[in-house]
N, C-alpha and C positions, 0 to 999 in steps of 0.2 A: 320447821313444819313443812311437810310435803304438800305440794299442790296436787289436786286431782288431775286426771288426764284431760278432762274437758277444760279445766281452767288453763292448763298449759296450751291446749289447742287454741283457745280464745286469745291467749296472750300472743301466740305466734301470728294469728290472723291480724290482730291489731298492730303488731310490730311491722308486718309486711305492708299494711296499709299506710303506716306512718312513715315508712322509710322513703321509697322513691316514687310510690304511687304510679307505677308503670306496669304494663303487662309483659313487656319484654326487656331484655337487658339493654342498657344504654350503650351507645357507641363509645369506643375508646376515647375519642376527643371530648365527649360530654362527661365521661365518668369522673374526671378530676374535680369538676365543679360539684357533681353529686356527692362525691366522696367527702369533700370539705363540708358539705351541707349536712350529711348524715352522721359524721363522726361525733359532733357535739351531742347527739342524741344517744350515743352509745355509753358504755361503761367508762366514762371519762369525767374528770373534774370540771370540764367545761359545760356539761349538760345538767339537766334537772336531776338532782339526786333522789334516791328512794327515801320515802318517809318511814319505812318499816324499821322497827327496832329488832327484828328477827333476821339475823345475818343470812341464814339459809333461804329465807323468803326473798331477800334482796337478790341473792344469786339466781333464784328461779326467775326473777325478772330480767336479769342481765344476760344470762347465757343464751336464751333464744334470740335476743337481739344481735349478739355477736355471731351466732351461727348464720343469721340472715346476711350480715355483712360479709362473712367469709364466702358464702355461696356466690354472691354477686361479684366479689373480688376475684375469686377463682375463674368465674365465667368470663370476665372481661380481660383480666391480666394474667391468667394462668400460664401463658407461654412467654411472658415478657422476661427479659434478662435483667437480673438484679445486680449480680457481681461477675466480674471476669476473673478467673483463677489462673494464675501462672505457675510454672514450675517453682519459681522462687517462693511464691505464696505457700505451696505445699510443704516446702522444706523449712519454712518459718512457722509452721503450725497453724496456717491460715490466720495469722495475726492480723487483725483489722479487716478481715473479709466478712461482709454481711452474709451470713449463711444460717443463722439460727432465729428462732422466734421465742420471745419471752414477753408475755403480756403484762407482767407486773412492773418491770422497770427497764431502763435502757441507759446507756452512757452517752453523755454529750461532752465533747472535748472542752467546751468552754465553761459549762456549768456543772460538770461532774455527773454523778449518778442522779437520775430523775425517777421518782416513783409516780407512775401513772401521769407523767407530764409535769410533775411538780419538782422543782429543785429543792435541795435540802433547806436553804433559807426560807423558801416559801412554805415548805412543810412545817418548819419550826413556828412560823407565824400563824398558820391556818388551823392546825390540828388542835382538838381539845386537849387540855392539860390535866395532869395530876401533879399537884405541887407547882413547880416552876418549869416543868418540861412536858413535852407531848407524851401521852400515855402509850405504852406498847399496843394496847388494845385498839387505840385509834389508828395507829400505824398499820396494824394488820387489816383493819376494816378498809382502809384506803387501798392497800395492796390487793385485797381480794375483790373489791367491788369497783374501784375507780372513783368512789365518792368520798369527799371529805365528810367524815361522820359528824353528827351533832353530839353534844355532851351526853344526851339521853341514849344514843345508839352505842357510844363507847361504854357507858355504864351498864347497858344491857349485856354487852359482850363480857364485861367483867363478871357480872352475876352468872352468866352462862358458864364461864370457865370455872368459877368457884363451885358450882354444882357438879360439873363434870369431874373435877379433881377429887371431890368427895366420893364419887362413885368408883374411881380408880385408886382409892387410898391404899389398896394392897400393894401397889407398886412401890410406894415410898414411906409407908407408915406401919409400924408394928403395934397392933392392938394390944397384944399380951404384955409388952414391956412399956408401952406408952412412949416409945422413942422413934425417931426417924430411922428408917431402915427398910422394912418390907422386902419385896422381891429384889429391888435394886441393891439395897443394903447388903443382903445375903450374897449377891453376886460379887460385889466390890470387896467384901471381906475375904473372899476366897482367892483374890488376885494377889500375886507377889508384889512387893513394894517397888520393884523396878519398872512396873508398868506406868508410863507417864499419864498425866491427867487426860489428855486427848484420847489415848488408847483406852483408858478406863471408861470414859463416857461412850465411846463407840461400842465397847463390849456390852455395856448396860443397855444401850438402845437396841442392839442386835438381839439381845435375849428377851426383850419385852414381847408379850403377846398382845401386840398393838394393832392387829389387823382383823379383829373378830368380825366386824360389821361387813367388810368386803368379802371375807372368806365365806361367811354365811350366805351373803347375797349370791355369790357365784354358785355355791352349792345348790341354792334354791332355784337357779336358772333365771335370774332376773335379766332384763334386756341390758345390753352393754351401754346404751345411752344414759342409763341411770346409775352407772358405777360411781360417778362422781359424788352422788348423794351419800353413799356408804363410805367412800374414802373421806368425805367431809366429816362424818361422825367419828371415824377412827382418828383423823388428824386433830380434831378439836380436843379429844381426850388426851392425846399426846401433848399438844401445846399447853393445855391446862396444867398438866403435871410436870412439864419439863423443868421449871425452876427448881422444884424439889429434887429432881434427878441430878441436875447440875450441881446443886448444893451438896448432895450426898457424896459426890466425887471429891469434894474438898475435905471431908471429915476424916481425920486420922483416928478418931475414936467416937463412939456413939455418945449422944448426950440426951438426957431426959428433957423433954420440952413441954411447955404448957400451950402448945400450938392449938389455936382455936380456928376452925374452918369457917370463919365469917367472911363476908365479902371483902376481898382484897385484890388489888390489881397485881399484875405479873411481878412487879419489882418488890412490892411489900411482901408478897408471898415468898419470894426468893430470899429476902432479908430475914424473914421469920425462920427459914430453914437453914440458912448459912451458919455453920458452926462457930465461926469466929466473929460474928456480929451479935453481941449479947448485951447484957445490962451495963457493961462498961462504956457503951456508946451513949452519949447524951442524946436527948431528943433532937437537938439542933444538928449534931453530927449525923445522926441517922437520916434526918430529912435532907441534909446536903448530899449524902451518899446516894439516897434515893433519887434526887434530882439529876445527879450526874449519870447514874446507871440508866435512867429513863432516856436521857439525851443520847447516851452511847448506843443503846439499843435502837433508838429511832434512826440515827444516821447510819447504822450498820444493818438494818433490817433486811436489806436485799442488795444484790450486786448484779452486774451485767451477766448475761447467760453464758458467755464464753469463759468466765473465770473457772478454773478447775473445780472448785468446791460446788458451785452452782450447777455446772455442766454435768459432773458425775452424779450429783443428787437427782437431777432431772432425768437422766438416762435410767437410773435405778428405779425411780418412781414410776416411769412410764412402763418399764418391763416387769415390775413386781407388784405394783399396787400396795406397797407397804411403806407408809410414811416414816416409821421408826428406822427401818433399814436404809431407806434413801437418805435420811438424815445422818445415820451412822457413817455412810460412805462420804457424805459431804464433810463431816467432822474431821475425818482423817485427811481429806484434801486441804482443809483449812488450817492444819497444824503449822504450816510455814507461811501463812499469809499475813501481811502482804510481802511480796518478794523484796521490797526495799528494807525490810527488817520487822520481825515480830516484836511484841511487847517486851519479851525477855531480852532479845538482841539489842533493842534500843536502850533498855535500862542498863545493860552491861556497858554499852558505849558511853552512856552519860556518867556512870560511876568512874570509868577510866578517865574521862575528860575532867571530872572533878578532882581526881587524884593528881592530875597534871597541873591544873591552874587554880584549884581551890573552889570552894562552894560559891563564893561571891567575888569573882575576879574583877579587877579594874578593866575598863574598856580597852585600854591599850594592850594589856597582857592578853586579853581574849583575842583581839584582832591579830596580834603577832603570832599567837599559837595556831590560829586557824590558817593564817597565811602559810606557815611552815607545812601544815598538812595538805593544803591545796597544792603547793609547789611540789610535794612528793606524790601527788596523784592519789592521795588517800580518799577513799569513798566514805562519806558520812552516812551512817545507818539512819534510816527513817526519812531519807530524801530521794527524790527521783527526778529525772530529766523531763520537764514539761513546760509548755508555754503558759499554762493556766494553773492557778492555785488549787490545791485540794480543798473542795468545799467542806469535807468532813473536818479538816483541820481548822478551817475558818469558823465553823459553827462552835467547835470546842474552844477555840480561842476567845470567842465572844462570851462563852460561859465562864472562862477563867477571868476575863476582865470584870465580870459582874460579881463573881462569887469567891475567887481565890486570887486576889491581885498581888499578894506579897509573899507567896511561898518561894523560897530560894531555888529549889530544884526546878520548879516550873518556869521561873524567871530566867534561870540559866539556860534552860532548854530553848526558850523563845529567842534569847540573845544569840545562841549558837546558830540557830536557823537563819536569823536575820543577817548576821555577819557572813556566814558561809555562802548563802545564796547571792549576796552582793559581790563577794570577792571572786566567786567562780564565774560570775557574769563578766567581771572586769578582766580576769586572767585568761579565760578561754572562750569568752563570748557564748557561754552555755547557760541556758535558762534552767535553773534547778529550783525545786519547790519542796517544802516540808510536807510529809504525809502525816496522817492523823496520829500514828503511834509516837511521833515526836512530842506530842503534848498529852496524849492519852496515858502513856506509861507513868509519867510523874504525877498525873492526876489520880490514877489508881493508888499510887504510893501515898499521896497526901491523905486519901480517905481510908487508909489502913489496910488496903488489899495489896500486900507486898509480894505475894507469890505470883510472878508474871507468867509462869508456865500454867498455873491454874487460871489466871485472868484471860488467857487465850481462849478458854472455854466460853467466856462471855461473848466473844466474837461469834463462836459457833451457835450459842443460844440465840443471839440476835438474828443471825442469818436463817435460823429455823423458820422465822415468820415468812420470809420470801420464798424459801424452799417449799413450804407447805402450800402457800397461796398459788405458786406456779404449778405445783403438782396437781392441785384441784382443777385448775384451768386446763392443764394438759389433758387430763382425763375427760373433762367435760367436752372438750373439742375433739376428742378421739384422735389425738395426735399420735402418729406412728413412732415407734422406736427408731432412733437415728441409725441408719445402716449405710454409711458411705463405704465405697470399695477401696481396699488398700492394694497397692502393687509394690514390687521391689524396684530398685533404681534401674536395674538392667531392662525391666519391662517398659519403663518409661522411655529409656533410650530407644528401644526397639519401636515403640509406638510413634515416637517423634522422628524416626528415620535417622537417628544419630548414632546408631550402633548396628553393625552386622558382622558376622564371623568371616574372617579371611581364611586363608589356607591353614589347615591343622588347628582350627579353632582360635587363631590369633585375631586381635582386633583388626577390623577393616579400615579403609581409608577415612571413613566418616568419624572414627573414634580417635581423637587426637591424643597422643601420649608424648611424654617427654623423651 
């Protein structure tokens, strides 16, 4: 629901009065204390959350407050140095350099990814649940507003998405045949079989007419400060329908469905559309799969802004105002994430390991085989060098402990990680930890989703929540498109006084050659 201009002006006035209650900017020495005092009143989980069940109305409350903070922050610290960039940093891809802004999440080396200041274990304990896991709607509410939603707010968003997906049913449903299909189904049928699932999803998203609201607004000449409201409308329609679009990518053939558009959360709707989840699943199996998928979506709903998928999607969203195409760009970048091993790569590794030692090897056999691989400097898929455990892995491990304690593949996977990380610490004094795919891949297999190339799309579907939330905020804050300057190596040499031409164009004395 849109607020009137007067209502927004009143909100801004009250925000300014509530913030610092000063007529001029504070000095740099005083601003730290003021900053700590005003941050809890902003869009954070530490402040008083909004009581509205209308998500857009909540944003109308949050955005002016954040604008006020940014104005004061720029005024006081606009010329302060945040990061020092060296030549080595440039050639390492600015890895670890603080140079971007992402309001929805950030990475903490000790606690892993944090959504609006909440670690994943905190998120698991605080968010409203559907079944035994946090609902995707609750996660999105948190990412977009900074508030831990109430059960009523999460239910209101579920109802909103149900209504929106009914309005865009032409994307994914064929009225004439009563089958899943629509615009997306027609596009996917026309593609050759050699197009992988990630490519099929990117093509489907690119072809969608999913930016009607913002195109109409720009054509009508609306003010740029209100662009976010129209992008919000486009994005909500896209997110509401996304589970059906992802499900259609998995279908090798159309199937008649008794799909009823009643109120269903993101995952229930996805399972209704997924072609290989049918009546052969018992109610208990379907409930267990739903709980796992909700948890998987929750822990993967966003990522740090420097990760290629998130970064590419944000640049696309800032430059084109089209959430579906921004998401399509991100999907292609997430095809090979994480770099320690995709779901498919880890499952291949686990199968090869089973072929060597058996499905349930004795501890001594397992230890000896791992030792041989460690001595040969073999890199274990699904593991990375880090001082701290992957919190996504830990949360999924807790789910396994409570719900799937005796599956042989999952047990073997955990045993491999335990033995490997211990032995590599002893052999090389190197701290290695298991990443989430080392447990997520066998979990997908346990619940009957065996096509790991397709399951990679569920990572993309999860990250859509953070991509959309970040895109809305980027537009609301009128953030510019990133435009860093690129130079060739020789120009850097020249700028730094390390290279000049000698006689006949040969390197001068400052350029050392062998």
